[in-house]
C-alpha positions in Angstrom: 0.1 0.0 -0.1 1.6 3.5 -1.0 0.2 7.1 -0.8 -2.0 6.9 -3.5 -4.2 3.8 -2.3 -4.2 6.1 0.8 -5.5 9.0 -1.3 -8.1 6.5 -2.6 -9.0 5.7 0.3 -9.8 9.1 1.9 -11.5 9.8 -1.8 -13.9 7.0 -1.0 -14.6 8.1 2.1 -15.7 11.8 0.6 -17.9 10.0 -1.9 -19.1 7.9 0.5 -20.2 10.6 3.0 -21.1 13.0 -0.2 -23.3 10.3 -1.4 -25.1 10.1 1.8 -25.6 13.8 2.4 -27.1 14.4 -1.3 -29.4 11.5 -0.7 -30.2 12.9 2.4 -30.6 16.6 0.8 -33.1 15.5 -2.0 -35.1 13.1 0.4 -35.9 16.3 2.3 -36.9 18.0 -1.0 -39.2 14.9 -2.0 -41.1 15.3 1.1 -42.3 18.7 0.1 -40.9 20.6 3.3 -43.1 17.9 5.4 -40.4 16.0 6.9 -40.4 18.1 10.2 -44.2 17.4 10.5 -44.0 13.9 9.8 -41.4 13.2 12.4 -43.4 15.5 14.9 -46.9 13.7 14.5 -46.4 10.1 13.9 -45.0 9.3 17.4 -48.1 8.4 19.1 -46.8 5.1 20.9 -43.1 4.1 21.6 -43.3 1.3 19.1 -44.3 3.7 16.1 -41.4 6.5 17.5 -38.9 3.4 17.0 -40.1 2.4 13.7 -39.8 6.0 12.5 -36.3 6.6 13.5 -35.7 3.2 11.6 -37.2 4.1 8.6 -36.3 7.3 8.0 -32.6 6.8 8.9 -32.7 3.5 6.4 -33.2 5.9 3.9 -30.8 8.4 4.5 -28.5 6.0 5.5 -27.3 8.4 8.4 -28.5 8.0 11.9 -26.4 11.1 12.9 -28.6 12.6 10.3 -31.4 11.9 11.6 -30.4 12.3 15.3 -29.6 15.5 14.7 -32.4 16.7 12.5 -34.5 15.7 16.4 -32.2 17.4 18.3 -33.5 20.5 16.2 -37.2 19.6 16.3 -36.8 19.2 20.3 -35.1 22.7 20.5 -37.7 24.4 18.1 -40.4 22.7 20.0 -42.0 20.7 17.1 -41.3 17.3 19.2 -41.1 16.9 22.7 -38.4 15.1 24.8 -40.9 11.9 25.6 -41.4 11.5 21.7 -37.9 11.9 20.7 -36.7 9.0 22.6 -38.2 6.4 20.1 -36.6 8.0 17.1 -33.3 8.1 18.5 -33.2 4.5 19.3 -35.3 3.5 16.2 -32.4 6.0 14.4 -29.8 2.8 15.5 -31.4 0.2 14.0 -32.1 2.0 10.6 -28.3 2.8 10.4 -27.7 -1.1 10.0 -29.4 -1.1 7.0 -26.4 0.2 5.2 -24.3 -2.5 6.5 -26.6 -5.0 5.3 -26.4 -3.3 1.5 -22.5 -3.0 1.7 -22.4 -7.0 2.9 -23.8 -7.7 -0.6 -20.8 -6.7 -2.2 -19.0 -10.5 -0.9 -21.7 -12.4 -2.5 -20.3 -14.7 -5.1 -22.6 -16.6 -7.6 -23.3 -17.0 -11.3 -27.0 -16.5 -10.7 -28.1 -13.4 -13.0 -30.1 -12.3 -10.0 -27.7 -12.9 -7.2 -25.3 -11.2 -9.3 -28.1 -8.3 -10.0 -28.3 -7.8 -6.0 -24.8 -6.6 -5.5 -24.1 -2.8 -5.3 -21.4 -2.8 -7.9 -24.1 -4.5 -10.2 -27.3 -2.7 -9.9 -25.6 1.1 -8.4 -24.2 2.0 -11.9 -27.6 1.5 -13.2 -29.0 3.3 -10.4 -26.5 5.8 -11.3 -27.3 6.3 -14.9 -31.1 6.8 -13.8 -30.7 9.1 -11.3 -28.4 11.4 -13.8 -30.9 11.3 -16.6 -33.7 12.4 -14.4 -31.6 15.0 -12.4 -30.3 16.7 -15.1 -32.9 16.3 -18.1 -36.4 16.4 -16.3 -38.5 19.0 -15.7 -40.4 18.2 -12.5 -39.1 19.1 -9.5 -40.1 15.9 -7.9 -38.3 13.6 -10.5 -35.0 15.8 -10.1 -35.2 14.8 -6.5 -35.9 10.9 -7.0 -33.2 11.4 -10.0 -30.7 13.2 -6.7 -31.8 10.4 -4.3 -30.4 7.2 -7.1 -27.5 9.3 -7.6 -26.5 9.9 -4.0 -27.1 6.2 -3.5 -24.5 5.2 -6.6 -22.1 7.8 -5.5 -21.8 6.0 -2.0 -21.5 2.5 -3.4 -18.7 4.2 -5.8 -16.9 5.6 -2.2 -17.3 1.8 -0.8 -15.6 -0.1 -4.0 -13.1 3.0 -3.7 -12.6 2.2 0.0 -12.5 -1.6 -0.4 -10.0 -1.2 -3.7 -7.5 1.2 -1.5 -7.2 -1.5 1.3 -6.8 -4.9 0.0 -3.2 -4.5 0.0 -3.3 -4.4 3.3 -3.6 -8.2 3.6 -0.2 -8.2 2.8 1.5 -6.3 5.1 2.2 -8.6 8.5 2.5 -5.0 10.2 -0.8 -3.8 9.7 -2.2 -7.3 10.7 -0.6 -7.5 14.0 -2.0 -3.8 14.7 -5.7 -5.0 14.5 -4.5 -8.2 16.2 -3.7 -5.9 19.1 -7.2 -4.7 19.6 -8.7 -8.1 20.5 -8.5 -6.0 23.9 -12.3 -5.1 24.2 -11.7 -1.9 25.5 -8.9 -0.6 23.4 -11.0 -1.9 20.2 -14.1 0.2 21.9 -11.8 3.3 21.7 -10.7 2.9 18.4 -14.5 2.2 17.0 -15.8 5.6 18.7 -12.7 7.7 18.0 -13.0 6.9 14.5 -16.8 7.4 14.3 -16.5 10.5 16.2 -13.7 11.8 13.7 -16.0 10.9 10.3 -19.0 11.8 12.5 -20.9 8.9 10.9 -21.3 5.2 12.3 -22.8 3.6 8.6 -19.2 5.5 7.1 -16.9 4.0 10.2 -19.2 0.2 9.8 -18.5 0.1 5.9 -14.5 0.8 6.7 -14.3 -1.8 9.1 -16.5 -4.2 6.4 -13.7 -2.8 4.0 -10.9 -3.6 6.2 -12.4 -7.3 6.8 -12.9 -8.0 3.5 -8.4 -8.4 3.4 -9.1 -11.4 6.2 -7.0 -9.6 8.2 -9.6 -9.0 11.3 -11.0 -11.4 13.7 -14.2 -11.3 15.3 -12.6 -10.8 18.5 -11.4 -7.3 17.2 -14.7 -6.5 15.3 -17.3 -6.7 17.7 -15.7 -4.5 20.2 -14.9 -1.9 17.5 -18.7 -2.4 16.5 -19.3 -1.3 20.1 -17.3 1.6 20.2 -19.0 2.7 16.6 -22.2 3.3 18.3 -20.9 5.6 21.0 -18.6 7.6 18.6 -21.5 8.4 16.3 -23.3 10.6 19.1 -20.2 12.9 18.5 -22.3 14.8 15.8 -25.8 15.0 18.0 -23.8 16.4 20.9 -21.9 19.0 18.7 -25.1 20.0 17.3 -26.6 20.6 20.6 -23.8 22.5 22.5 -25.3 25.8 21.5 -28.7 24.9 21.9 -31.8 25.0 24.3 -32.0 22.7 27.6 -33.9 19.9 26.0 -31.8 19.6 23.0 -28.9 19.1 25.1 -31.3 16.5 26.8 -31.9 14.8 23.7 -28.6 14.8 22.8 -27.9 13.2 26.0 -30.3 10.7 25.4 -28.5 9.5 22.5 -24.9 9.2 24.5 -26.4 7.3 27.6 -28.7 4.8 25.4 -25.4 3.9 23.4 -23.4 3.9 26.6 -25.8 1.8 28.5 -26.8 -0.5 25.7 -22.6 -1.0 24.9 -22.0 -1.7 28.9 -24.6 -4.3 29.2 -23.9 -6.2 25.5 -20.1 -5.9 26.6 -21.0 -7.5 30.1 -23.3 -10.5 29.3 -21.3 -11.1 26.0 -17.7 -11.5 27.0 -19.5 -13.1 30.6 -20.4 -16.0 28.4 -17.3 -16.1 26.0 -15.5 -16.1 29.7 -17.4 -19.3 30.9 -17.5 -21.3 27.8 -15.2 -19.1 24.8 -16.9 -18.8 21.5 -15.1 -20.9 18.5 -16.0 -18.4 15.9 -14.2 -15.6 17.8 -11.0 -16.6 16.2 -12.3 -16.2 12.8 -11.9 -14.0 10.0 -15.0 -11.4 10.1 -16.8 -10.8 7.2 -18.8 -8.6 5.8 -22.3 -10.2 6.2 -20.9 -11.0 10.0 -20.3 -7.2 10.7 -23.5 -6.8 9.5 -25.6 -9.6 11.6 -23.3 -8.0 14.7 -24.3 -4.5 14.5 -28.0 -5.6 14.0 -28.1 -7.7 16.7 -26.5 -4.9 19.2 -28.8 -2.2 18.5 -32.1 -4.3 18.2 -31.0 -6.1 21.6 -30.1 -2.4 23.0 -33.7 -1.4 21.6 -35.2 -4.3 23.0 -33.8 -3.9 26.5 -34.4 0.0 27.0 -37.1 1.3 25.0 -39.3 0.5 28.5 -37.0 2.5 29.9 -36.7 5.3 28.1 -38.5 7.2 30.9 -35.2 6.3 33.1 -33.5 7.9 30.5 -35.1 11.1 30.3 -34.6 11.2 34.2 -31.3 10.5 33.7 -30.9 13.5 30.9 -32.7 16.2 32.9 -30.1 15.3 35.9 -27.5 16.0 33.8 -28.7 18.8 32.1 -30.7 21.1 34.4 -32.7 24.1 34.0 -30.9 27.4 34.5 -32.2 29.3 37.7 -33.8 32.2 36.7 -34.0 35.4 39.1 -36.9 36.2 41.2 -39.3 39.0 39.0 -38.5 42.1 40.4 -35.3 41.2 42.6 -32.4 44.3 41.9 -28.9 42.6 42.2 -26.9 42.9 45.7 -24.3 44.3 44.5 -24.4 48.2 43.7 -27.4 48.9 46.1 -27.3 51.4 48.3 -29.7 51.8 51.4 -32.5 54.0 51.5 -33.3 56.4 54.6 
C-alpha cells in the first residue's frame, strides 16, 4: 500500500459521505418540506416512534443526520423530549441497513439475479437513471428522486474505492498485527468510538470496517469491540449540534449518548461474561461483511428492546445531567451596587 492507495481511501470516504449527504438533501426536498411534520406527528406510541426513526434512517443512510434533525425539532418545540426517545433508538436500528447493503458486495454466484443484487452491479444502473432524471427532468419531484438514486450510486462507488484501497493491506504483516492488538475489548471500543467521532458517521465507519474485513486481517475478537465503540462515537455529531442549543436539545443529545453507553456496557458484560465461561469458537475466525452487519444489527435491536421500556429513566437521567438554569425572582435587584435608603 502506497501514498496513492491512501489518497484513494480518503477519496472513497469522501464519496461515501457525499453520497449520504446528497441522498438526505434530496429526500428532504422530495418530502415537500413536510419531514418535520411527519417526524413530529407519527410518534403517538413508542413502537411507532422506533419504526419511524428506523425507516427515516434506513432511507437517508445516516443515524447522525436523523439524530441531529431530532435535536433540532426538540430545540424548536416541534417535538417533545418524550417523543424523541423512540426515534433516537430507531435511528440506531435503521443505520444497520447500510451495512447489510454493503455486505452484498461479498456475494459470489453465477446466477444473474444474485449478481444483480450486488451493489457494484446495480448501483451504476441507478446512477445512470438518477443522473438522467436529475439533469433532464423538468419536474422537481423527479429531479429529487433522481438525486436520491444518484446519491446512492455515489455512496456505493465510494465504498468500492475504499475496498480497493485497503485490499493490499492483507499482504502487510505490520498492519495485520496492528489490528490483532485490538483483541482487547476496551481498546477496540476506544478505536471504534474515535474513528466514528472523527468522521461523524457510524454508517461510514462500519463501511470502513467491512472493507478492512474483506482483507481477512480482522478476527471477530477485534471487530466486535470496534462495532460497539462505533455506536458510541456516532453520538459526537448530536452532541456538537446541541452544544449551542436549548436545554431540551442538550437532553435529547444526552439520551442518544446514554442509550449507546448503557446498551454497549450491558452487551459487553453479558457477551464477554458468557465468552469467559465458555469461549465462542467464532471469535478467532476472520470477520466478513455479512458477519459485521449481523453483529451491528443484533446489538442495536437488542439494546432497543431492553432499553425502550426504560425510556422514562433515560429521560430522567438526561434531565439530571442537563438542569434548567435558575432564574432570578421577578423584580429582585442584584445585591451589588445597592445603597441603603433612608
